[in-house]
Every structure is written in C-alpha cells, then in structure tokens.
N, C-alpha and C positions, 0 to 999 in steps of 0.2 A: 100582696102577702107572699113572702119568700117560702114560708113552711105551713101552709094552711092545716095540714095533718095535726100539727102541734096545737094550733089555735083552736081546733074543734074540741080538744081535750080540756082546755081551761074554762073552769066555772065562770059564770057570770059574776063579775065584781071581785073576782079573785085578786089577790095580792100576789104580784109575780115577784119571785126573787130570784135574780140572777146568781149563779155559782160558776167558778172557774176552776176546772180540773187541776189540781196540783197547788191551788193557792188557799190553803187552809186559813190563813190570817184573814184575807177577804171574805171567804165564805162564812166564817164565823162572825165576822163583823155584819155582814149582810143578812143572816138569819137572826141574829140578836136584835138588830134594827127592825125586822120586819115582825118578829114577835112583840116588841115594844110598842109598835105602833098599830097593828092590826085590831079591828074589833072583835069581840068574842066568838061572834058567828061568820067572820070573814074566812073563806077558804084561803089557804096558803099553797102557792105552787112554787117548787124549786125547779128552775131549768138549768141545768148544768152544761156549760161548753165544754166538749170534751175534745175538741179539735179545732184549730184556727188555721186560716190560711196565712201566709206571710203578710205582714204589714206592708200595705203599699198606699201611697197618697194619691188622691184625686186631683190634686193641684197640679195644673199644667204651667201656669206662669205666676210669678210674685213681683212685688215691687216692695223695695226694702227703703224706708225714710229715716235717715238719722235725725233726731230731733234736738238732741242736746249734746 
C-alpha cells in the first residue's frame, strides 16, 4: 500500500468517497451518491486528492486493428 498512514485512519467497513480538489460537480455527485447508498451506521470517509502528478501512460507498445 502506497499510503499506509491514511489506511490506518479509515474505520472498518467505511464507505470511502473520493473527492477531487477543484471539481465541485464531481465532488457533489460523489457525496450525494455515497449518502444515498450508505447504511445508517456506515462510517463515511472523504478522501480529497489535492495534487496530481502529470498524466502518463504505462503503455509501452500498442497494436491497432481496423475492423470495418
């Protein structure tokens, strides 16, 4: 696990809701969805991604097939 210090803080059986800094539309959708599906006693944890590294693909080789 890449960030064990975070994992230790998440309660057993918690519903983890990802949030993205600066994306209010997604964050609202994710929160509303979580609240609608979580059981009454289920702990809910919001994890907000505040910084991302540049997007980089791990693909090293591709094959393209034109089918039609």
